[in-house]
C-alpha positions as CSV (number, residue, x, y, z in Angstrom):
1,X,31.6,-83.4,120.5
2,X,34.2,-80.6,120.3
3,X,37.7,-80.7,121.7
4,X,40.0,-77.7,121.8
5,X,43.2,-79.6,121.7
6,X,44.5,-82.9,120.5
7,X,45.4,-84.0,124.0
8,X,41.7,-83.5,125.1
9,X,40.6,-85.6,122.2
10,X,43.0,-88.5,122.9
11,X,42.0,-88.5,126.6
12,X,38.4,-88.9,125.6
13,X,39.1,-91.6,123.1
14,X,41.1,-93.5,125.8
15,X,38.0,-93.4,128.0
16,X,35.5,-94.9,125.6
17,X,35.0,-98.4,124.2
18,X,34.6,-98.8,120.4
19,X,33.2,-101.9,118.7
20,X,35.1,-103.2,115.6
21,X,32.2,-102.1,113.4
22,X,32.3,-98.5,114.8
23,X,34.2,-95.6,113.1
24,X,35.1,-92.1,114.2
25,X,34.4,-89.0,112.0
26,X,36.7,-86.2,112.9
27,X,36.4,-82.6,111.5
28,X,39.5,-80.5,112.0
29,X,39.8,-76.7,112.1
30,X,42.5,-75.6,109.7
31,X,44.6,-74.0,112.4
32,X,44.9,-77.5,113.9
33,X,45.7,-79.2,110.5
34,X,49.4,-79.9,111.5
35,X,48.0,-82.2,114.3
36,X,46.4,-84.6,111.8
37,X,49.5,-86.7,111.3
38,X,49.9,-87.2,115.0
39,X,46.2,-87.9,115.4
40,X,46.4,-90.5,112.7
41,X,49.4,-92.2,114.2
42,X,47.6,-92.3,117.6
43,X,44.3,-93.8,116.2
44,X,46.1,-96.3,114.0
45,X,48.1,-97.4,117.0
46,X,44.9,-98.2,118.7
47,X,43.4,-100.0,115.6
48,X,40.6,-97.5,115.5
49,X,38.9,-96.9,112.1
50,X,38.5,-93.2,111.3
51,X,37.9,-90.6,108.5
52,X,37.6,-86.9,108.4
53,X,38.3,-83.6,106.8
54,X,40.1,-80.3,107.4
55,X,37.7,-77.3,107.3
56,X,38.2,-73.5,107.3
57,X,36.5,-73.4,110.7
58,X,34.4,-75.6,113.0
59,X,31.0,-74.5,114.2
60,X,30.0,-75.3,117.8
61,X,26.8,-73.9,119.1
62,X,26.8,-70.2,118.1
63,X,30.6,-70.0,117.8
64,X,33.1,-70.4,114.9
65,X,36.4,-71.9,115.9
66,X,39.5,-72.1,113.6
67,X,41.2,-74.6,115.9
68,X,40.2,-77.9,117.4
69,X,38.4,-81.1,116.6
70,X,34.8,-82.3,116.3
71,X,34.4,-86.0,116.9
72,X,31.3,-88.2,116.2
73,X,31.1,-92.0,116.5
74,X,29.2,-94.0,113.8
75,X,28.5,-97.6,112.9
76,X,28.5,-97.4,109.1
77,X,26.6,-99.6,106.7
78,X,29.3,-98.6,104.2
79,X,32.2,-96.2,104.3
80,X,35.0,-95.5,101.9
81,X,37.0,-93.2,99.6
82,X,35.8,-92.0,96.2
83,X,38.0,-90.6,93.5
84,X,36.8,-89.3,90.1
85,X,35.3,-92.2,88.3
86,X,36.7,-94.7,90.9
87,X,34.6,-96.0,93.8
88,X,34.5,-99.4,95.4
89,X,30.9,-99.7,96.5
90,X,29.3,-103.2,96.6
91,X,26.1,-102.9,98.5
92,X,22.5,-103.6,97.5
93,X,19.9,-100.8,97.4
94,X,17.7,-102.5,99.9
95,X,20.6,-102.5,102.4
96,X,20.8,-98.7,102.4
97,X,17.3,-97.5,101.6
98,X,16.3,-94.7,104.0
99,X,19.9,-94.3,105.3
100,X,21.9,-91.1,105.4
101,X,25.2,-90.6,103.4
102,X,27.5,-88.2,105.1
103,X,29.8,-86.7,102.4
104,X,33.1,-85.0,103.0
105,X,34.7,-83.8,99.8
106,X,37.7,-81.7,98.6
107,X,35.8,-78.4,98.2
108,X,38.6,-76.8,96.0
109,X,38.8,-79.7,93.6
110,X,38.0,-78.8,90.0
111,X,36.6,-82.3,89.8
112,X,34.1,-81.9,92.7
113,X,31.2,-82.6,90.3
114,X,32.9,-85.7,89.0
115,X,33.4,-86.9,92.5
116,X,29.8,-86.4,93.5
117,X,28.5,-87.9,90.3
118,X,30.7,-91.0,90.7
119,X,29.2,-91.5,94.2
120,X,25.6,-90.9,93.0
121,X,25.9,-93.3,90.0
122,X,26.9,-96.1,92.5
123,X,24.5,-95.3,95.4
124,X,21.6,-93.5,93.7
125,X,18.6,-92.0,95.4
126,X,18.2,-94.6,98.1
127,X,19.8,-92.4,100.7
128,X,19.7,-88.8,101.9
129,X,23.0,-86.9,101.2
130,X,24.4,-84.4,103.6
131,X,27.8,-82.9,103.6
132,X,30.3,-80.2,102.8
133,X,33.4,-79.3,101.0
134,X,36.6,-79.4,103.0
135,X,39.6,-77.1,102.6
136,X,41.5,-74.2,104.1
137,X,40.5,-70.6,104.9
138,X,43.0,-69.2,102.4
139,X,41.4,-71.1,99.5
140,X,44.7,-72.7,98.6
141,X,44.1,-76.4,97.7
142,X,45.9,-78.9,99.9
143,X,45.2,-82.4,101.0
144,X,42.2,-82.1,103.2
145,X,40.4,-85.5,103.3
146,X,41.9,-88.2,105.5
147,X,41.4,-91.8,106.7
148,X,43.5,-94.6,108.3
149,X,45.6,-94.8,105.1
150,X,46.6,-91.2,104.6
151,X,45.6,-87.7,103.4
152,X,44.2,-86.8,100.0
153,X,43.1,-84.1,97.7
154,X,40.7,-84.4,94.8
155,X,38.9,-87.0,96.9
156,X,35.6,-87.7,98.6
157,X,34.8,-89.8,101.6
158,X,31.3,-91.2,102.2
159,X,29.9,-92.7,105.3
160,X,26.5,-94.3,105.0
161,X,24.7,-94.7,108.4
162,X,21.4,-96.0,109.5
163,X,19.9,-92.6,110.5
164,X,16.9,-90.9,109.1
165,X,17.6,-87.3,108.2
166,X,15.4,-84.3,108.7
167,X,17.1,-81.4,106.9
168,X,16.6,-78.0,105.5
169,X,18.7,-76.0,102.9
170,X,18.4,-72.2,102.3
171,X,20.6,-69.4,100.9
172,X,18.7,-66.1,101.1
173,X,20.1,-64.7,97.8
174,X,17.8,-63.0,95.3
175,X,17.9,-62.6,91.5
176,X,19.4,-59.3,90.5
177,X,20.5,-59.4,86.9
178,X,19.8,-61.8,84.1
179,X,19.1,-64.4,82.9
180,X,22.3,-65.1,80.9
181,X,23.2,-68.3,79.2
182,X,26.4,-70.1,80.1
183,X,27.5,-70.6,76.6
184,X,30.9,-72.1,77.5
185,X,32.0,-73.8,80.7
186,X,34.7,-76.2,81.7
187,X,33.9,-78.0,85.0
188,X,34.0,-75.2,87.6
189,X,35.2,-72.5,85.2
190,X,32.6,-70.2,83.6
191,X,34.2,-69.1,80.3
192,X,31.4,-67.3,78.4
193,X,28.0,-65.7,79.2
194,X,25.8,-65.1,76.1
195,X,28.9,-65.8,74.0
196,X,30.8,-62.9,75.6
197,X,33.8,-63.3,78.0
198,X,32.4,-64.2,81.4
199,X,34.5,-61.7,83.4
200,X,33.6,-58.8,81.0
201,X,29.9,-59.4,81.4
202,X,30.2,-59.8,85.2
203,X,32.5,-56.8,85.5
204,X,30.0,-54.6,83.6
205,X,27.1,-55.6,85.8
206,X,29.1,-55.2,89.1
207,X,30.6,-51.8,88.1
208,X,27.0,-50.6,87.3
209,X,25.7,-51.9,90.7
210,X,28.6,-50.7,92.9
211,X,29.7,-47.6,90.9
212,X,33.3,-48.9,91.1
213,X,36.0,-50.1,88.7
214,X,36.3,-53.9,89.2
215,X,39.9,-55.3,88.9
216,X,41.1,-58.9,89.1
217,X,43.0,-58.0,92.3
218,X,39.9,-57.1,94.2
219,X,37.5,-59.5,92.5
220,X,36.6,-61.6,95.5
221,X,35.9,-58.5,97.6
222,X,32.9,-57.8,95.4
223,X,32.2,-61.3,94.1
224,X,31.3,-62.6,97.6
225,X,28.4,-60.1,97.6
226,X,27.2,-61.1,94.1
227,X,27.3,-64.9,93.4
228,X,25.8,-66.7,90.4
229,X,22.5,-68.5,90.5
230,X,21.7,-71.5,88.3
231,X,18.0,-71.9,87.5
232,X,16.8,-75.5,87.9
233,X,13.9,-77.0,86.1
234,X,11.6,-76.4,89.0
235,X,12.5,-72.6,88.9
236,X,14.6,-72.9,92.1
237,X,18.0,-71.3,92.3
238,X,21.2,-73.2,93.1
239,X,24.0,-70.7,94.1
240,X,27.5,-70.8,92.7
241,X,30.3,-68.9,94.4
242,X,32.8,-67.1,92.1
243,X,36.2,-67.1,93.8
244,X,38.8,-66.1,91.2
245,X,39.6,-65.0,87.7
246,X,42.1,-66.9,85.6
247,X,44.6,-65.6,83.1
248,X,42.0,-66.0,80.3
249,X,39.5,-63.7,82.2
250,X,37.3,-66.7,82.9
251,X,35.6,-67.0,86.3
252,X,36.5,-69.9,88.6
253,X,33.7,-71.0,90.9
254,X,33.3,-73.5,93.7
255,X,31.7,-76.5,91.9
256,X,30.5,-76.9,88.3
257,X,28.3,-74.7,86.1
258,X,26.5,-76.8,83.5
259,X,27.0,-75.5,79.9
260,X,23.8,-74.1,78.5
261,X,22.3,-73.4,81.9
262,X,20.4,-70.2,82.7
263,X,22.4,-68.0,84.9
264,X,21.5,-65.0,87.1
265,X,23.8,-62.6,89.1
266,X,22.4,-62.6,92.6
267,X,22.4,-60.0,95.4
268,X,21.7,-60.3,99.1
269,X,22.1,-58.4,102.3
270,X,22.5,-59.3,106.0
271,X,18.7,-59.3,106.5
272,X,17.9,-61.7,103.6
273,X,20.7,-64.2,104.6
274,X,19.7,-64.1,108.3
275,X,16.1,-64.6,107.4
276,X,17.1,-67.8,105.5
277,X,18.8,-69.1,108.7
278,X,15.6,-68.4,110.7
279,X,13.6,-70.3,108.1
280,X,15.9,-73.3,108.4
281,X,15.7,-73.2,112.1
282,X,11.9,-73.1,112.0
283,X,11.7,-76.0,109.5
284,X,14.0,-78.2,111.5
285,X,12.4,-77.4,114.9
286,X,9.0,-78.3,113.5
287,X,10.2,-81.6,112.2
288,X,12.6,-82.5,115.0
289,X,12.2,-86.0,116.5
290,X,12.5,-86.4,120.3
291,X,16.2,-87.3,120.0
292,X,18.6,-86.4,117.2
293,X,22.1,-85.4,116.4
294,X,22.4,-82.0,114.6
295,X,24.9,-81.6,111.8
296,X,25.5,-78.2,110.2
297,X,27.4,-77.2,107.1
298,X,27.4,-73.4,106.5
299,X,29.3,-71.8,103.6
300,X,32.5,-70.0,104.4
301,X,31.6,-67.0,102.1
302,X,28.4,-66.5,104.1
303,X,30.6,-66.0,107.2
304,X,32.8,-63.6,105.2
305,X,29.7,-61.7,104.0
306,X,28.0,-61.5,107.4
307,X,31.2,-60.8,109.3
308,X,30.3,-59.8,112.9
309,X,26.7,-60.9,112.4
310,X,27.7,-64.5,111.5
311,X,27.2,-65.5,115.1
312,X,23.7,-64.3,114.8
313,X,23.1,-66.8,112.0
314,X,24.5,-69.6,114.2
315,X,22.3,-68.4,117.1
316,X,19.2,-68.4,114.9
317,X,19.8,-72.1,114.4
318,X,21.0,-73.1,117.8
319,X,18.2,-71.3,119.7
320,X,15.5,-73.4,118.0
321,X,17.2,-76.8,118.6
322,X,17.5,-78.5,122.0
323,X,20.8,-80.3,121.3
324,X,24.1,-78.5,120.6
325,X,24.7,-77.9,116.9
326,X,28.1,-78.9,115.6
327,X,29.6,-78.8,112.1
328,X,31.9,-76.8,109.9
329,X,32.3,-73.9,107.6
330,X,32.3,-75.5,104.2
331,X,33.5,-74.8,100.7
332,X,30.4,-76.0,98.9
333,X,27.5,-77.8,100.6
334,X,26.0,-81.2,99.7
335,X,22.3,-82.0,100.0
336,X,19.6,-84.1,98.4
337,X,17.1,-82.4,96.1
338,X,13.4,-83.1,96.2
339,X,13.9,-85.4,93.3
340,X,16.3,-87.5,95.4
341,X,19.3,-86.4,93.3
342,X,22.5,-85.2,94.9
343,X,23.3,-81.5,94.5
344,X,26.3,-79.2,95.2
345,X,25.2,-75.9,96.8
346,X,27.2,-72.8,97.4
347,X,26.7,-69.8,99.8
348,X,24.0,-72.0,101.5
349,X,23.2,-73.3,104.9
350,X,22.4,-77.0,105.5
351,X,21.1,-78.3,108.8
352,X,20.4,-82.0,109.2
353,X,18.9,-83.8,112.2
354,X,20.1,-87.4,112.3
355,X,17.7,-89.7,114.2
């Protein structure tokens, strides 16, 4: 449920009854981030358990909103914070088998992969993972994950609920140049491709495509149109979003790139991206149970790429589903692979129907 202002949210919470075992998930648009402290004081004063994340924008139906709050009530089997290599999970696999794990994670953390791996090592493939990277529209890392005890960066929050998930993930990006081998990487930093400096290789390809001179200062302007693709063992492509170049001319991405992986430079256009959102909508509508709660995580750089046509992507999804779709623009998307493993996606759209 979406609320434009904090006062609207608090009035609603005052009107409902919550059991001690219930918890509130609250997604916050980054223009309302200064209200999180007041919101936390209010909920703690009422002894209400809560968790949430600050996101570049909230998605409500076919609209993107930088301000406001999305609230959802859950009765978790387990919920808690995860830090790199630190997680306090003490549950048996049979207690969570078939459940859904909603994952909110600091999308600008260089340890995003460590956070996700820490969770997976404890929980495994008993659950379906759905989630997205929190953070701010300006891509400056700040504390963006919160719960009753405070706000955090370099953290992940997981809420495991007794819902079955029907979900779809697509990106619409196509292989354009490659393959290259990621011969040196450090977490989410791509250092070398085919033993050459990563930015030099990327710069050469982009300059040839765009007929321009690519400088560090305008890197993201062109990089958002030409992400990397990591080839998986089943030949599928997982997208990685290049967002900056460091002082060593190495490319910083959202989430990790495994050293030794096969890398492509990808290309897409409005039509291929919008076709992927249509595909998601078709898949979800065909598998939709009679009653469900839609949850959407759509990559911030897709919105930047599609610009005025981003609402068309949201409409593609909403028009096929009978309940209002709510979620967030994310900095990295989380979803389960066919193998049951957890995966970090970029520049992708994830729709989950929780039933």
